[in-house]
VEXRO-505994 format. One record per residue: z, y, x of N, C-alpha, C in turn; residue in one letter. Coordinates in steps of 0.2 Angstrom, whole numbers, padded with zeros to 4 digits, always signed. Atoms other than C-alpha are relative to their C-alpha. Layout:
BEGIN
ZYXZYXZYXA...
//
This chain:
BEGIN
+0003+0005-0003+0268-0038-0565-0001-0006-0005M+0002+0006+0004+0259-0053-0574+0004-0006+0002T-0004+0006-0001+0270-0068-0576-0004-0006+0000S+0004+0007+0000+0264-0086-0573-0001-0002-0008R+0002+0002+0007+0266-0089-0592-0005+0004-0003R+0006-0004+0003+0255-0074-0597-0006-0002+0003E+0007+0002-0003+0242-0079-0584-0003-0006-0003A+0003+0007+0002+0241-0097-0590-0002+0001-0007L+0002-0001+0007+0240-0091-0608-0007+0004+0000K+0006-0004-0001+0226-0079-0603-0006-0004+0001A+0005+0005-0002+0216-0093-0595-0003-0004-0007V+0002+0003+0006+0216-0102-0612-0005+0004-0005S+0004-0005+0004+0207-0087-0620-0007+0001+0003A+0007-0001-0003+0192-0088-0608-0005-0005-0002L+0005+0004+0002+0175-0095-0612+0001-0007+0005P-0001+0007-0004+0174-0114-0606-0001+0000+0007L+0002+0001-0007+0165-0112-0590+0002+0006+0004A-0002-0006-0004+0173-0096-0585+0007-0002+0003T-0006+0002-0004+0187-0099-0572+0002+0006+0004L-0002-0006-0003+0198-0085-0565-0002+0000+0008P+0002-0001-0007+0192-0079-0548+0001+0007+0003G+0000-0006-0003+0190-0064-0537-0006+0004-0002I+0006-0004+0002+0179-0051-0545-0004+0003+0005A+0004-0003-0005+0164-0046-0535+0001-0003+0007D-0001+0003-0006+0169-0057-0521-0006-0004+0002A+0005+0004-0003+0156-0066-0510+0002-0007-0002A-0001+0007+0002+0154-0084-0516+0002-0004+0006P-0003+0004-0005+0164-0097-0506+0001-0007-0003A-0001+0007+0002+0167-0116-0507+0008-0001+0000M-0007+0001+0001+0185-0119-0514+0002-0006+0004P-0002+0006-0003+0185-0136-0507-0007-0003+0003G+0006+0003-0003+0173-0148-0497-0005-0003-0005P+0005+0004+0004+0157-0155-0504+0003-0008-0001P-0002+0007+0001+0159-0173-0511-0006-0004+0000L+0006+0005+0000+0147-0187-0507+0002-0006-0005A-0001+0005+0005+0145-0199-0521-0004-0006+0001G+0004+0006+0000+0133-0213-0526-0005+0001+0005H+0005+0000-0005+0122-0218-0512-0004-0007+0000F+0004+0006+0000+0107-0230-0510-0003-0001+0007T+0003+0000-0007+0097-0235-0495-0005+0006+0002H+0004-0005-0002+0086-0220-0497+0002+0007-0004E-0002-0006+0003+0096-0207-0507+0008+0001+0000S-0007-0001+0001+0113-0199-0509+0001+0006-0005V-0001-0005+0005+0121-0189-0523+0006+0004+0004R-0005-0005-0003+0131-0173-0516+0002+0005-0005L-0003-0005+0004+0143-0163-0526+0002+0006+0004W-0002-0007-0003+0145-0144-0522+0003+0004-0006L-0002-0005+0005+0155-0130-0530+0001+0006+0004Q-0001-0006-0003+0157-0112-0527+0005+0004-0004A-0005-0004+0004+0170-0099-0532-0004+0005-0005T+0004-0005+0004+0156-0088-0540-0007-0003+0000E+0007+0003+0001+0138-0092-0546-0004+0002+0007P+0003-0001-0007+0127-0094-0530-0006-0005+0000A+0006+0005-0002+0111-0103-0523+0003-0003+0006V-0003+0004-0005+0117-0117-0512-0006-0003+0004A+0005+0004-0004+0105-0123-0498+0004-0005+0005R-0002+0006-0004+0109-0140-0490-0005-0002+0005V+0004+0002-0005+0103-0143-0473+0002-0007+0003R-0002+0006-0002+0103-0161-0467-0004-0003+0005Y+0004+0003-0005+0098-0171-0452+0004-0007+0002W-0004+0006-0002+0102-0188-0444+0005+0001+0005Q-0005-0002-0005+0118-0188-0434-0002-0002+0007A+0002+0002-0007+0109-0196-0419-0005+0005+0002S+0005-0005-0002+0097-0181-0419+0003+0007+0000G-0003-0007-0001+0098-0162-0418-0001+0003-0006A+0000-0004+0006+0101-0150-0431-0007+0004-0001E+0006-0004+0001+0085-0141-0427-0006-0004-0003S+0005+0004+0004+0076-0156-0435+0002-0001-0007E-0003+0001+0006+0085-0154-0451-0005+0002-0006A+0003-0002+0007+0077-0153-0469+0005+0003-0004K-0005-0003+0005+0084-0143-0483-0002+0000-0007S+0001+0000+0007+0085-0142-0501+0005+0004-0004V-0003-0005+0003+0091-0129-0513+0003-0002-0007D-0003+0001+0006+0102-0130-0529+0004+0006-0003V-0003-0005+0003+0108-0117-0541+0007-0002-0003A-0007+0001+0003+0127-0116-0545+0002+0005-0005L+0000-0005+0006+0129-0108-0562+0007-0001-0003V-0006+0000+0004+0144-0103-0572+0000-0005-0006R+0000+0005+0006+0139-0114-0587+0002-0007+0002E-0002+0007-0003+0142-0129-0575+0005+0001+0004S-0006+0000-0004+0158-0123-0568-0002+0002+0008F+0003-0002-0006+0148-0116-0553+0000-0006+0005N+0001+0006-0004+0146-0134-0547-0007-0003-0002C+0006+0004+0001+0131-0146-0546+0000-0006+0004A+0002+0006-0003+0126-0163-0541-0007+0000+0003T+0006-0001-0003+0112-0163-0529-0002-0007+0002L+0003+0007-0003+0101-0179-0526-0005+0002+0006D+0004+0000-0006+0095-0180-0509-0004-0006+0001I+0004+0006+0000+0080-0192-0507-0004+0000+0006V+0005+0001-0005+0068-0199-0495+0004-0001+0007G-0004+0001-0006+0082-0204-0482-0001-0007+0003L+0001+0006-0003+0082-0218-0470+0006-0005-0001A-0005+0005+0001+0092-0234-0473+0005-0001+0006P-0005+0001-0005+0108-0238-0464+0001+0006+0005S+0000-0006-0004+0109-0220-0457+0006+0004-0002T-0005-0005+0001+0123-0208-0455-0004+0007+0001V+0003-0006+0000+0118-0190-0458+0005+0006+0000Y-0004-0006+0000+0126-0173-0455-0003+0005-0004R+0003-0006+0004+0124-0158-0466+0004+0006+0000Y-0003-0007+0000+0128-0140-0468-0002+0004-0006R+0002-0003+0006+0129-0129-0483+0000+0008+0001V+0000-0007+0001+0124-0111-0486+0001+0002-0007A+0000-0003+0007+0129-0100-0501-0003+0007+0000L+0004-0006+0000+0117-0086-0504-0001+0002+0007D+0002-0002-0007+0112-0087-0486+0005+0000+0005G-0006+0000-0005+0129-0088-0478+0002-0007+0002A-0001+0007-0002+0130-0104-0468+0008-0001+0002W-0007+0003-0002+0147-0114-0467+0000-0002+0007A-0001+0002-0007+0153-0116-0449+0001-0008+0001S-0001+0007-0001+0158-0134-0452-0005-0005-0003R+0005+0004+0003+0146-0148-0455+0004-0007-0002A-0003+0007+0003+0150-0164-0466-0005-0005+0002G+0004+0006-0002+0143-0181-0465-0001-0004-0007T+0001+0005+0005+0136-0194-0477-0004-0006+0003F+0004+0006-0003+0128-0211-0475-0004-0003-0006R+0004+0004+0004+0115-0222-0483+0001-0007+0000T-0001+0007+0000+0116-0240-0488-0005-0004+0004A+0005+0004-0003+0107-0254-0480-0006-0002-0005A+0006+0002+0004+0090-0261-0486+0003-0005-0006E-0002+0005+0005+0092-0271-0503-0001-0007+0003P+0000+0007-0003+0096-0289-0499+0005-0001+0006G-0005+0000-0006+0108-0285-0485+0007-0002-0002S-0006+0003+0001+0125-0293-0484+0005+0002+0006A-0004-0002-0006+0135-0283-0470+0007+0000-0003R-0007-0001+0001+0153-0282-0469+0001+0008-0003D-0002-0007+0002+0160-0266-0479+0006-0001-0004F-0007-0001+0003+0176-0260-0487+0000+0005-0005R-0001-0004+0005+0180-0252-0503+0008+0002-0001V-0007-0002+0001+0196-0241-0504+0001+0001-0008Y-0001-0001+0007+0204-0241-0521+0007+0003-0001V-0007-0003+0002+0219-0232-0530-0001+0004-0006G+0000-0003+0007+0224-0224-0546+0007+0004+0000S-0006-0004+0001+0237-0212-0553+0002+0005+0006C-0001-0005-0006+0236-0197-0541+0003+0006-0003A-0003-0006+0003+0248-0184-0547+0001+0005+0007Y+0000-0004-0006+0245-0170-0534+0004+0006+0001T-0005-0005-0001+0259-0158-0537+0007-0003-0001E-0007+0002+0001+0278-0159-0535+0002+0004-0006V-0002-0004+0006+0280-0145-0548-0002-0003-0006Y+0001+0004+0006+0281-0152-0565+0002+0004-0006T-0001-0004+0006+0283-0137-0577+0008+0000-0002R-0007+0000+0002+0302-0138-0576+0004-0006+0001G-0003+0007+0000+0305-0157-0575+0002-0001+0008G-0001+0003-0007+0311-0167-0560-0007-0002+0003R+0006+0001-0003+0297-0170-0547-0003-0007-0002P+0004+0006+0003+0284-0183-0554-0003-0004+0006Y+0003+0004-0005+0275-0187-0538+0004+0000+0007G-0004+0001-0007+0280-0192-0520-0005-0003+0005A+0004+0003-0005+0272-0198-0504-0007+0003+0000N+0006-0003+0000+0258-0186-0504-0004-0001+0006H+0003+0002-0006+0254-0190-0486-0004-0006+0000H+0004+0006+0001+0246-0206-0493-0008+0002+0001I+0007-0002+0000+0230-0196-0494-0003+0001+0008F+0002+0000-0007+0230-0192-0475+0000-0007+0003D-0001+0007-0002+0235-0210-0472-0007-0003-0001T+0006+0003+0002+0219-0216-0481-0006+0003+0004M+0005-0004-0004+0208-0202-0473+0000-0002+0007A-0001+0002-0007+0214-0207-0456-0003-0007+0001A+0003+0006+0000+0209-0225-0459-0007+0000-0001R+0007+0000+0001+0192-0221-0465-0003+0003+0006M+0003-0003-0006+0189-0210-0450-0001-0005+0006D+0000+0004-0005+0193-0224-0439-0003-0007-0002E+0003+0006+0002+0185-0238-0449-0007-0001+0004D+0006+0002-0004+0171-0247-0440-0005-0003-0004T+0005+0003+0004+0162-0254-0455-0001+0005-0006I+0001-0005+0006+0154-0244-0470+0005-0001-0005P-0005+0000+0005+0165-0239-0484-0001+0005-0005H-0001-0006+0005+0168-0229-0499+0006-0001-0004F-0006+0001+0004+0182-0226-0512-0002+0000-0007M+0001+0001+0007+0183-0231-0530+0007+0002-0003L-0005-0003+0003+0195-0220-0540+0001-0004-0007W-0001+0004+0006+0203-0231-0554+0003+0003-0006L-0002-0003+0006+0208-0218-0566+0007+0004+0001G-0006-0005-0001+0222-0204-0568-0001+0003+0007D+0002-0003-0007+0213-0196-0553+0003+0007+0000N-0004-0006+0001+0221-0180-0559+0004+0000-0006L-0004+0000+0006+0234-0176-0572-0001+0007-0004Y+0000-0006+0005+0231-0164-0587+0008+0001-0002F-0007-0001+0001+0249-0157-0588+0002+0001-0007R-0003-0002+0007+0259-0157-0604+0003+0006-0001G-0003-0007+0001+0267-0142-0612+0007+0000+0003P-0007-0001-0003+0283-0134-0605+0003+0005-0005S-0004-0004+0005+0295-0128-0618+0004+0006+0003K-0005-0005-0003+0306-0119-0606-0005+0006+0003S+0004-0006-0003+0291-0108-0599-0005+0002-0006L+0004-0001+0005+0282-0108-0616-0007+0000+0002D+0007+0001-0002+0266-0114-0609-0003-0007-0003I+0003+0005+0004+0254-0125-0619-0002-0006+0005P+0002+0005-0004+0248-0142-0613-0007+0002+0002A+0007-0001-0002+0232-0141-0602-0005-0003-0004E+0005+0004+0004+0223-0154-0613-0001+0003-0007Y+0001-0004+0007+0225-0142-0628-0006+0005+0001A+0005-0005-0001+0212-0131-0620-0006-0002+0005S+0005+0001-0004+0195-0134-0613+0000+0004+0007A+0000-0005-0006+0197-0119-0601+0006-0003+0005R-0005+0003-0005+0214-0126-0594-0002-0006+0003T+0003+0006-0003+0206-0143-0592-0004+0001+0006M+0005-0002-0005+0192-0135-0582+0004+0003+0006A-0004-0003-0006+0205-0125-0571+0003-0006+0004L-0004+0005-0004+0215-0141-0567-0005-0004+0004R+0005+0004-0004+0199-0150-0561-0001+0004+0006Y+0001-0004-0006+0195-0135-0550+0005+0000+0005R-0005-0001-0004+0212-0133-0543+0001-0007+0004E-0001+0007-0003+0214-0152-0539-0005-0001+0006V+0005+0001-0005+0197-0153-0530+0000+0005+0006R-0001-0004-0006+0202-0138-0519+0006-0001+0004A-0007+0001-0003+0219-0144-0514-0001-0002+0007M+0000+0001-0008+0222-0144-0495+0002-0007+0001L-0002+0007-0001+0231-0161-0497-0005-0005-0001Q+0006+0005+0002+0215-0169-0504-0006+0001+0004M+0006-0001-0003+0202-0161-0494-0003-0005+0006R+0002+0005-0005+0202-0173-0479-0002-0006-0003R+0002+0006+0003+0201-0188-0490-0007+0001-0004L+0006-0001+0004+0187-0180-0501-0006+0000+0005F+0005-0001-0005+0177-0177-0485-0001-0006+0005A+0000+0006-0004+0181-0194-0477-0005-0005-0001A+0005+0005+0002+0169-0205-0487-0003+0001-0006T+0003-0001+0006+0159-0207-0502+0004-0003-0006H-0004+0001+0005+0167-0208-0519-0003-0002-0007H+0002+0001+0007+0165-0216-0536+0006+0000-0004Y-0006-0001+0004+0177-0214-0551-0001-0003-0007A-0001+0001+0007+0182-0220-0568+0006+0004-0002I-0006-0003+0002+0195-0212-0579+0005-0004-0004W-0005+0003+0004+0211-0216-0588+0002+0005-0005D-0002-0004+0005+0221-0207-0601+0002+0007+0003D-0002-0007-0002+0228-0192-0590-0005+0004+0003H+0005-0004-0002+0212-0187-0583-0006+0000-0006D+0004+0000+0006+0204-0189-0600+0003+0005-0006Y-0004-0005+0005+0217-0180-0611+0007-0002+0000G-0008+0001+0000+0235-0183-0617+0001-0007+0002P-0002+0006-0002+0245-0198-0613-0002-0005-0006D+0002+0005+0004+0238-0214-0621-0006+0002-0005D+0005-0003+0005+0223-0204-0629-0006-0005+0000S+0006+0004+0001+0207-0212-0635-0005+0003-0004G+0006-0003+0003+0193-0209-0647+0001+0006-0004R-0001-0005+0004+0202-0197-0658+0002+0007+0004S-0001-0006-0004+0205-0184-0644-0005+0005-0002F+0004-0005+0003+0198-0168-0651-0005+0003+0006E+0004-0003-0005+0191-0162-0634-0003-0005+0005L+0002+0005-0004+0184-0178-0628-0007+0002+0003K+0007-0003-0002+0166-0170-0627+0001+0004+0006N-0001-0004-0005+0173-0157-0616+0002-0003+0007E-0002+0004-0006+0182-0169-0605-0005-0004+0003S+0006+0004-0003+0166-0180-0603-0004+0005+0004L+0004-0005-0003+0157-0164-0598+0003+0001+0007E-0003-0001-0007+0170-0161-0584+0000-0005+0005L+0001+0005-0004+0170-0178-0578-0007-0001+0003F+0007+0001-0003+0151-0179-0576-0001+0006+0005R+0002-0006-0004+0151-0161-0568+0004-0001+0007A-0004+0000-0006+0164-0166-0555+0000-0007+0004Y+0000+0007-0003+0161-0185-0551-0008-0002+0001W+0008+0001-0001+0143-0188-0543-0001-0008+0000P+0001+0007+0001+0143-0206-0550-0008-0001-0001N+0007+0001+0002+0126-0215-0554-0001+0002-0007P+0001-0002+0007+0118-0210-0570+0003-0005-0005A-0003+0005+0005+0126-0218-0585-0005-0004-0003R+0004+0005+0002+0119-0233-0593-0003+0001-0007N+0002-0001+0006+0116-0226-0610+0000+0007-0002S+0000-0007+0002+0111-0209-0617+0001+0000-0007S-0001+0000+0007+0113-0215-0635+0008-0001-0001D-0007+0002+0001+0131-0221-0633+0004+0004+0006H-0003-0004-0005+0142-0208-0623+0006-0004+0003P-0005+0003-0004+0155-0212-0610-0001+0000+0007G+0001-0001-0007+0157-0214-0592-0002-0007+0003I+0001+0007-0003+0152-0233-0590-0007+0000+0003W+0006+0001-0004+0139-0237-0577+0000-0005+0005T+0000+0006-0005+0135-0249-0563-0004+0003+0006S+0004-0001-0006+0128-0249-0545+0001-0006+0004F+0000+0006-0005+0125-0261-0531+0001+0003+0007R-0001-0002-0007+0131-0260-0513+0000-0007+0004Q+0000+0006-0004+0126-0274-0501-0001-0006-0005E+0001+0006+0004+0128-0291-0510+0006+0000-0006D-0005-0001+0006+0141-0284-0523-0003+0005-0005A+0001-0005+0006+0138-0276-0540+0006+0002-0003E-0006-0003+0003+0150-0264-0547-0001+0002-0007F+0000-0002+0007+0153-0262-0566+0005+0005-0002F-0005-0005+0001+0162-0246-0570+0001+0001-0008L-0001-0001+0007+0170-0246-0588+0003+0006-0002L-0004-0006+0003+0176-0233-0600+0005-0003-0005D-0005+0003+0005+0192-0238-0608+0003+0005-0004S-0003-0005+0004+0195-0222-0617-0004+0003-0006R+0004-0003+0005+0180-0215-0626+0000-0003-0007W+0000+0004+0007+0180-0229-0640+0006-0003-0002N-0006+0003+0001+0198-0233-0639+0004+0002-0006R-0004-0001+0006+0208-0235-0655+0007+0001+0003E-0007-0001-0002+0227-0230-0654+0003-0007+0002A-0003+0006-0002+0237-0243-0645+0004-0003-0005D-0005+0002+0005+0250-0244-0659-0004-0002-0007D+0004+0002+0006+0236-0247-0672+0001-0008-0002A+0000+0007+0001+0237-0264-0681-0005-0004+0003P+0004+0004-0004+0229-0278-0671-0005-0003-0004P+0005+0003+0004+0214-0281-0682-0007-0001+0004T+0006+0001-0003+0196-0286-0678-0004+0006+0002Q+0003-0006-0001+0190-0269-0678+0004+0005+0005V-0004-0004-0005+0203-0262-0666-0003-0002+0007K+0003+0001-0007+0194-0260-0649+0002+0005+0005V-0001-0004-0006+0196-0253-0632-0006+0002+0003Q+0006-0001-0003+0179-0254-0625-0006+0001-0005F+0005+0000+0005+0168-0256-0641-0005-0005+0002G+0005+0005+0000+0154-0268-0645-0005+0001+0005A+0006-0002-0004+0140-0259-0636+0001-0001+0007V-0002+0000-0007+0149-0257-0620+0001-0007+0003Q-0001+0007-0002+0155-0275-0619-0006-0005+0000L+0006+0003+0000+0138-0282-0624-0004+0001+0006E+0004-0002-0006+0130-0272-0610+0003-0004+0006W-0003+0003-0006+0143-0279-0598-0001-0007+0001L+0001+0007+0000+0141-0297-0603-0007-0001+0002K+0007+0001-0002+0122-0296-0601-0001+0002+0007A+0001-0003-0007+0123-0286-0585+0003-0005+0005A-0003+0005-0004+0135-0299-0577-0004-0006+0000V+0004+0007+0000+0125-0314-0583-0006+0001+0004A+0007-0001-0003+0109-0306-0576+0001+0001+0008A-0001-0002-0007+0117-0301-0559-0001-0005+0005S+0001+0005-0005+0111-0310-0544+0004+0002+0006K-0005-0002-0005+0125-0302-0533+0005-0005+0001A-0005+0005-0001+0136-0313-0524+0007+0001-0003T-0006-0002+0003+0151-0303-0530-0001+0005-0006F+0001-0005+0006+0153-0294-0547+0007+0003-0001K-0006-0004+0000+0167-0281-0547+0000+0004-0007V+0000-0004+0007+0172-0275-0565+0006+0004+0001V-0005-0005-0001+0183-0259-0564+0002+0003-0007A-0002-0003+0006+0193-0253-0579+0006+0004+0001G-0006-0005-0001+0206-0239-0581+0007-0004-0003G-0006+0004+0002+0218-0251-0591+0000-0007+0002S+0000+0007-0002+0224-0268-0586-0003-0005-0004Q+0004+0005+0003+0213-0283-0591+0005-0005-0003F-0003+0006+0001+0225-0297-0590+0008+0001-0001L-0006-0002+0001+0241-0288-0595+0003-0005-0006S-0003+0004+0005+0254-0297-0606+0006+0003-0003Q-0006-0003+0004+0266-0288-0618+0003+0006+0003G-0003-0006-0003+0269-0273-0607-0005+0005+0002A+0004-0005-0002+0261-0256-0604-0006+0001-0006G+0005-0002+0005+0245-0250-0613-0007-0004+0002S+0006+0004-0002+0233-0264-0607-0004-0003-0006G+0005+0003+0004+0220-0274-0615+0003-0005-0005W-0004+0005+0004+0233-0286-0623+0001+0003-0007H-0001-0004+0007+0235-0272-0637-0006-0001-0004R+0006+0000+0003+0217-0276-0642-0002-0008+0000F+0001+0007-0001+0218-0295-0644-0006-0003-0002P+0006+0003+0002+0203-0299-0654-0006+0002+0005F+0005-0002-0005+0192-0289-0642+0000-0004+0006E-0001+0004-0006+0200-0297-0627-0001-0007+0000R+0000+0007+0000+0201-0314-0633-0008-0002-0001D+0007+0002+0000+0182-0314-0637-0003+0001+0007G+0003+0000-0006+0178-0308-0620+0002-0006+0005F-0002+0006-0004+0189-0321-0612-0003-0007-0002L+0003+0006+0002+0181-0334-0622-0007+0000+0003A+0007-0001-0003+0164-0328-0616+0000-0002+0008W-0001+0001-0007+0171-0329-0598+0001-0008+0001L-0001+0007+0000+0177-0347-0601-0006-0004-0001A+0006+0003+0001+0160-0352-0607-0005+0001+0006K+0005-0002-0005+0149-0343-0594+0002-0001+0007E-0003+0001-0006+0161-0344-0579-0004+0003+0006K+0005-0003-0005+0151-0331-0569+0003+0000+0007P-0003+0001-0007+0153-0334-0550+0001+0007+0003K-0002-0006-0004+0161-0321-0539+0002+0006-0004G-0003-0005+0004+0169-0311-0553+0007+0002+0002L-0007-0002-0001+0184-0300-0549+0001+0007-0004V-0002-0006+0004+0193-0287-0560+0004+0005+0004L-0005-0005-0003+0201-0271-0553+0002+0005-0006V-0003-0004+0005+0212-0259-0563+0005+0005+0003S-0006-0004-0002+0225-0245-0562+0005+0001-0005G-0004-0002+0006+0236-0236-0574+0008-0002+0000D-0007+0002+0002+0253-0246-0573+0005+0003+0005R-0004-0003-0004+0261-0236-0559+0004-0006+0005H-0002+0005-0005+0264-0252-0549-0006-0005+0001H+0006+0005-0001+0252-0265-0541+0002-0007+0000S-0001+0007+0001+0250-0283-0544-0007-0004+0001V+0006+0004+0000+0238-0297-0542+0001-0006-0005L+0000+0005+0005+0234-0308-0557-0005-0005+0000L+0005+0005+0000+0225-0324-0559-0001-0004-0007R+0002+0003+0006+0216-0331-0574-0004-0006+0001H+0004+0006-0002+0210-0349-0573-0002-0004-0006A+0003+0004+0005+0199-0359-0584-0003-0007+0003V+0002+0006-0004+0197-0377-0578+0000+0001+0007D+0000-0002-0008+0191-0375-0560-0003+0006+0001D+0002-0007-0001+0185-0357-0563+0006+0004+0000W-0005-0005+0000+0196-0343-0558-0003+0007+0001V+0002-0007-0001+0195-0324-0559+0007+0003+0001V-0006-0004-0002+0208-0312-0551-0001+0007-0002H+0000-0007+0001+0213-0295-0556+0005+0004+0005E-0004-0004-0005+0219-0282-0543+0002+0006-0004F-0002-0007+0003+0229-0268-0552+0003+0004+0006T-0002-0004-0006+0232-0255-0539+0002+0007-0002C-0003-0006+0003+0244-0240-0544+0007+0000+0002S+0004-0007+0001+0250-0227-0541-0001+0002+0008P+0001-0003-0007+0244-0217-0526+0006+0005+0001L-0005-0005-0002+0257-0203-0528+0005+0001-0006T-0005-0001+0006+0264-0203-0546+0006-0004+0000S-0007+0003+0000+0281-0209-0551-0001-0008-0001R+0000+0007+0000+0284-0228-0549+0002-0002-0007I-0002+0004+0006+0284-0239-0565+0002-0007+0002G-0003+0006-0002+0295-0254-0562-0004-0006-0005K+0002+0005+0004+0288-0271-0569+0005-0001-0005L-0004+0002+0006+0294-0275-0586+0001-0007+0000A-0001+0007+0001+0301-0291-0592-0006-0004-0001R+0006+0004+0002+0285-0296-0600-0005+0000+0006A+0004+0000-0006+0276-0292-0583+0002-0006+0004D-0002+0005-0004+0287-0304-0574-0001-0007-0003H+0001+0006+0004+0285-0317-0588-0008-0002+0000A+0007+0002+0001+0266-0316-0587-0002-0005+0005N+0001+0006-0005+0260-0333-0580-0006+0002+0004T+0005-0002-0005+0245-0324-0572+0002+0003+0006A-0003-0003-0006+0256-0315-0560+0001-0004+0006L+0000+0004-0006+0254-0321-0542+0006+0003+0004I-0006-0001-0004+0271-0322-0533-0001+0004+0006K+0001-0003-0006+0273-0310-0519-0004+0006+0000G+0005-0005+0000+0260-0297-0524+0003+0006-0004T-0003-0006+0004+0271-0285-0535+0002+0005+0005A-0001-0006-0004+0272-0268-0527+0003+0006-0004V-0003-0005+0004+0284-0255-0534+0002+0006+0005E-0001-0006-0004+0281-0240-0522-0007+0003+0000K+0007-0003-0001+0266-0228-0519-0004-0004+0005Q+0004+0005-0004+0252-0238-0512-0008+0001-0002N+0007+0000+0001+0233-0240-0510-0002-0007+0002F+0002+0007-0001+0222-0255-0509-0007+0001+0003G+0007+0001-0002+0206-0261-0501-0003-0006-0002T+0004+0006+0002+0192-0273-0506-0004-0001+0006L+0003+0001-0006+0185-0281-0490-0005-0005-0001E+0005+0005+0000+0168-0290-0490-0002-0002+0007F+0002+0002-0007+0165-0300-0475-0002-0007+0001S+0002+0006-0001+0158-0315-0467-0008-0001-0002G+0007+0001+0001+0140-0323-0468+0000-0007-0004R+0001+0006+0003+0133-0336-0479+0005-0003-0004G-0005+0003+0004+0145-0349-0487+0007+0003+0002A-0007-0002-0002+0159-0341-0477+0001+0007-0002A-0001-0007+0002+0157-0324-0485+0005+0000-0006R-0005-0001+0005+0172-0318-0495+0002+0007-0001K-0003-0007+0002+0181-0304-0504+0007-0001+0001L-0007+0000-0001+0198-0300-0498+0003+0006-0003T-0003-0006+0003+0210-0288-0507+0006+0001+0005A-0006-0002-0004+0224-0279-0497+0003+0005-0003R-0004-0006+0003+0238-0268-0502+0004+0003+0005C-0004-0004-0005+0246-0254-0491+0005+0005-0003F-0004-0005+0002+0260-0243-0493-0002+0007+0002D+0003-0007-0001+0259-0224-0491-0001+0002+0008A+0001-0001-0007+0261-0225-0472-0005-0005+0003D+0005+0004-0003+0247-0238-0470+0002-0007+0002G-0002+0007-0002+0258-0254-0468-0003-0005-0005K+0002+0005+0004+0250-0269-0475+0005-0004-0003E-0005+0004+0004+0260-0277-0489-0001-0007-0002L+0002+0007+0001+0250-0292-0493-0008+0000+0000W+0007+0001+0001+0232-0299-0493-0001-0007-0003S+0002+0006+0003+0223-0312-0503-0007+0000-0001R+0007+0001+0001+0206-0319-0504-0001-0001-0008V+0001+0000+0007+0199-0316-0522-0006-0004-0002L+0006+0004+0001+0182-0324-0521-0004-0001+0006A+0004+0001-0005+0170-0332-0510-0007-0002-0002S+0007+0002+0002+0152-0336-0509-0001-0007-0001A+0000+0008+0000+0155-0355-0508+0002-0002-0007D
//
């Protein structure tokens, strides 16, 4: 009988896009499709099969009949991990659609849903669910359990199913964990092999505990260290290109903003809010490197793009999302470890004072709300973490951070929402934090249109 150790070692010897499956079996979907980036006339839909196949997606307006459906085909090939992102275009705005998928002509019995955004210029109420640090297994290769309260995914999905306003989810990094080595089992780290990294992605996407959440809404994502590579990894990670390939293959984000400068950074707009998704890993120097002017987390190209895009944005609200904490002070692996880069950006903020700017981040294994003020201008940062990973207590430096808002520290598994509501001058952005059972822990208004 083949042992677990022998099986995992065998996986490391496979070609990159080859994942273990059942030989000669009919292709099936290991997990539900994932609806990603959407506009008023298009949707990006992610699909995966257990074996190479041709997928046909049949879609129709939820208010109509399936007999009125249109269809589009896409090939799921081994070189792309048997998955693909399909752009469905020519859709009607503010509309809910139902869809069904066939693999090699065999139709799935269950239909999914996706929605389109409102016409550009709209400002309806909508909600963004946020969270980070999702360790999706209790088993930890011999150590004590690292994750807890995995029912949080069902709690979130149930809220989404009952939500009366449009919504989507923004994953703030460590959306899965490449596991480290196990000396007791003689198993190498998953991030030591592109094959085992690919297997981890497929296993997480297929997990029963995640399926309802994946099917409940549209999803956007950024990464942090554990879904990029080893703990605290950055630009020197040897498999960074393979990691980027996996992220792009599995997350149906908008197209990235630069083909010349790799990474996951991009932006999109929903209603009267523009979202800027940053990459805090691809260009990152080592956290413990000397704090010189060339020590960077984001890099000059990405930050110049961000400043120009925020300055040019006509959106009422500008939400900047990063895997590491922006306004941290002396604890954790936040931007404070890159003082020249951060000080330069904060100086730019103090000069420009962009209206409606809000920062969101993950990583710290606790949640807090931070406030940075310059004269009469204020920017808040909502750090939301962890979904299921082990709790990280606030350090002495966290409590000493003058930006920390009293009453917002949460040291338990939790998730958050960003709620955009109201009309005209009364429009506002409200952050809320919930525990794993859905109990609201606090809420604060972060920005307003006035």
